[in-house]
C-alpha positions in Angstrom: -35.3 -91.2 -258.3 -31.8 -92.6 -259.1 -30.8 -89.2 -260.5 -31.7 -87.5 -257.2 -29.5 -89.7 -255.0 -26.1 -88.0 -254.7 -24.6 -89.7 -251.7 -24.6 -93.0 -249.9 -22.4 -94.0 -246.9 -22.3 -97.4 -245.3 -21.2 -96.6 -241.7 -21.4 -99.9 -239.9 -23.5 -103.0 -239.8 -26.1 -101.0 -237.8 -26.1 -97.8 -239.8 -26.0 -96.2 -243.2 -26.8 -92.7 -244.7 -28.5 -91.7 -247.9 -28.6 -88.1 -249.4 -31.4 -87.1 -251.8 -31.5 -83.9 -253.7 -34.6 -81.8 -253.0 -36.0 -78.7 -254.7 -35.6 -76.4 -251.6 -33.7 -78.6 -249.2 -31.7 -81.8 -249.6 -32.6 -84.8 -247.4 -30.2 -86.8 -245.2 -31.8 -90.1 -244.4 -30.1 -92.2 -241.7 -31.2 -95.9 -241.5 -30.4 -97.6 -238.2 -30.7 -100.8 -236.3 -30.4 -100.1 -232.6 -29.1 -102.8 -230.2 -31.9 -104.8 -228.5 -33.3 -103.8 -225.1 -31.3 -106.5 -223.3 -28.0 -105.5 -224.7 -25.3 -103.8 -222.5 -25.3 -100.1 -221.7 -21.8 -99.9 -223.3 -23.1 -101.3 -226.6 -26.1 -98.9 -226.6 -24.0 -95.9 -225.7 -21.5 -96.8 -228.5 -24.4 -96.9 -231.0 -25.8 -93.5 -230.0 -22.3 -92.0 -230.0 -22.0 -93.1 -233.6 -25.5 -91.8 -234.4 -24.7 -88.4 -232.9 -21.5 -88.2 -235.0 -23.3 -89.1 -238.2 -26.2 -86.8 -237.5 -24.0 -83.8 -236.6 -21.9 -84.5 -239.8 -25.0 -83.9 -242.0 -25.1 -80.5 -243.7 -26.9 -78.1 -241.4 -29.5 -77.1 -243.9 -30.5 -80.7 -244.8 -33.9 -82.2 -243.7 -32.6 -84.9 -241.4 -34.7 -88.1 -241.1 -33.9 -91.2 -239.0 -35.7 -94.4 -240.1 -35.3 -98.1 -239.2 -35.4 -100.3 -236.2 -34.8 -98.4 -232.9 -35.9 -101.5 -230.9 -37.7 -98.9 -228.7 -41.0 -98.9 -226.9 -42.5 -95.4 -226.4 -45.1 -94.8 -223.7 -47.7 -92.1 -223.2 -46.0 -90.2 -220.4 -47.0 -86.6 -220.4 -43.4 -85.3 -220.1 -42.4 -87.0 -223.4 -45.3 -85.8 -225.5 -43.5 -82.8 -227.1 -41.1 -85.4 -228.7 -43.3 -88.5 -229.2 -46.8 -87.2 -229.3 -49.9 -88.9 -227.6 -50.6 -91.8 -229.9 -48.1 -94.6 -228.9 -49.3 -98.2 -228.8 -47.7 -98.6 -225.3 -48.2 -97.1 -221.9 -44.6 -97.1 -220.5 -41.4 -96.1 -222.2 -38.5 -98.7 -222.0 -34.8 -98.0 -221.8 -34.3 -97.9 -225.5 -37.2 -95.6 -225.9 -35.8 -93.3 -223.3 -32.4 -93.2 -225.1 -34.2 -92.4 -228.4 -36.3 -89.7 -226.9 -33.2 -88.1 -225.2 -31.4 -88.1 -228.6 -34.3 -86.7 -230.5 -34.9 -83.9 -227.9 -31.2 -83.0 -227.9 -31.3 -82.5 -231.7 -34.7 -80.8 -231.9 -36.3 -83.9 -233.6 -39.7 -85.5 -233.1 -40.7 -89.1 -233.4 -43.4 -88.5 -235.9 -44.7 -92.1 -236.2 -46.4 -91.8 -232.7 -48.4 -88.6 -233.5 -51.2 -90.1 -235.7 -54.4 -91.5 -234.2 -54.9 -95.0 -235.7 -56.3 -98.3 -234.7 -53.9 -100.2 -232.5 -53.5 -102.9 -235.1 -52.0 -100.3 -237.4 -49.6 -99.0 -234.8 -47.7 -102.2 -234.2 -44.7 -102.5 -236.6 -43.3 -105.8 -235.4 -44.6 -109.1 -234.1 -42.5 -108.4 -231.0 -43.7 -105.5 -228.7 -40.8 -103.2 -229.8 -41.2 -100.8 -232.7 -39.8 -99.3 -235.9 -40.1 -95.5 -236.0 -39.6 -92.4 -238.1 -37.9 -89.5 -236.5 -37.6 -86.2 -238.4 -36.0 -82.7 -237.9 -38.5 -80.7 -235.9 -38.4 -77.8 -238.4 -40.1 -80.1 -240.9 -42.6 -81.7 -238.5 -45.5 -81.1 -240.9 -43.8 -82.7 -243.9 -44.8 -86.1 -242.5 -48.6 -86.3 -243.0 -49.3 -89.9 -242.1 -47.6 -93.1 -240.8 -49.2 -96.5 -240.5 -48.4 -100.2 -240.9 -49.7 -102.7 -243.5 -50.0 -106.1 -241.9 -51.1 -107.9 -245.0 -48.0 -107.1 -247.1 -45.7 -110.1 -247.6 -42.2 -108.8 -247.2 -40.6 -112.0 -245.8 -39.8 -110.4 -242.5 -40.9 -110.5 -238.9 -41.6 -106.7 -239.3 -44.7 -105.2 -240.8 -44.5 -102.9 -243.8 -44.5 -99.3 -242.6 -46.0 -96.7 -245.0 -45.0 -93.0 -244.6 -46.7 -90.1 -246.5 -44.3 -87.2 -246.8 -45.1 -83.8 -248.3 -41.7 -83.3 -249.9 -40.5 -81.6 -253.0 -37.7 -83.5 -254.8 -35.5 -81.7 -257.3 -36.5 -81.8 -261.0 -33.4 -80.1 -262.1 -32.0 -83.2 -263.8 -35.1 -83.9 -265.8 -35.3 -80.2 -266.9 -31.8 -80.2 -268.1 -32.3 -83.5 -269.9 -35.4 -82.1 -271.6 -33.5 -79.0 -272.8 -30.6 -80.9 -274.2 -30.3 -80.9 -278.0 -30.5 -84.3 -279.7 -27.0 -85.7 -280.6 -25.7 -85.4 -284.1 -25.8 -88.6 -286.2 -22.2 -88.4 -287.3 -22.1 -92.1 -288.4 -24.0 -91.2 -291.6 -21.0 -89.0 -292.7 -19.2 -92.2 -293.4 -21.1 -92.3 -296.6 -19.3 -90.3 -299.3 -22.6 -89.0 -300.9 -23.9 -87.9 -297.5 -20.6 -86.2 -296.6 -20.5 -84.4 -299.9 -24.1 -83.2 -299.6 -23.5 -82.0 -296.0 -20.4 -80.1 -297.0 -22.3 -78.3 -299.8 -25.2 -77.4 -297.5 -22.8 -76.2 -294.8 -20.9 -74.0 -297.2 -24.2 -72.4 -298.2 -25.3 -71.9 -294.6 -22.1 -70.5 -293.2 -21.9 -66.6 -293.0 -19.3 -64.9 -295.1 -16.0 -63.5 -293.9 -17.3 -59.9 -293.9 -20.4 -60.8 -292.0 -18.4 -62.6 -289.4 -15.9 -59.8 -289.2 -18.6 -57.3 -288.3 -20.2 -59.5 -285.7 -19.2 -59.9 -282.1 -17.4 -63.1 -281.0 -20.6 -64.5 -279.3 -22.8 -63.6 -282.3 -20.4 -65.0 -284.8 -20.2 -68.3 -282.9 -24.0 -68.5 -282.6 -24.3 -68.1 -286.4 -21.7 -70.8 -287.1 -23.3 -73.2 -284.6 -26.7 -72.6 -286.3 -25.2 -73.3 -289.7 -23.7 -76.6 -288.5 -26.9 -77.7 -286.9 -29.2 -76.8 -289.8 -27.0 -78.2 -292.6 
């Protein structure tokens, strides 16, 4: 996984961004901690202004995912269902929830964590009534196949562990390159005089002659020399 991470930005004490290389699309994952419901409108607006700037700064083709603590409560209002789905734990959306919905709708995102039918005990993500959520680019709505909480996991937090199943394809280009890479030469053994002499004799026997090299193309000549060095 470490090989697939190619960008991390610490934006503020409330926000950071991680980029992961994918096979078809890269992933921009924004982790957030929204101000609490009772905080001032100015503080909330400043947070969402920063979130908009960070989101809009992500490459257009990336799969954009927002995770973390939105301190939001989503209801089951019919008018919000295209964005939040029908499976919220709560009945009425609070101010933070409204702000999150407005942001998601303005960017074509969906709050995927409130789309799955589960027992209420597996919907709550915090011992407080507010919630942690997963919001994803609407183009990749179906990539998230399940979201639920695990109340029994001991993570030393007042939040419950949130598990997300994503149908994503991460890049394997680094592993493929590594598997095709030739093993390194053991040049240390050439410090021995006997080994160096034996290698020189074998190399001289393997190298093509001047006439053979003169008749070959530049690429073909180099290929033969490289083969002779490697097989000596």
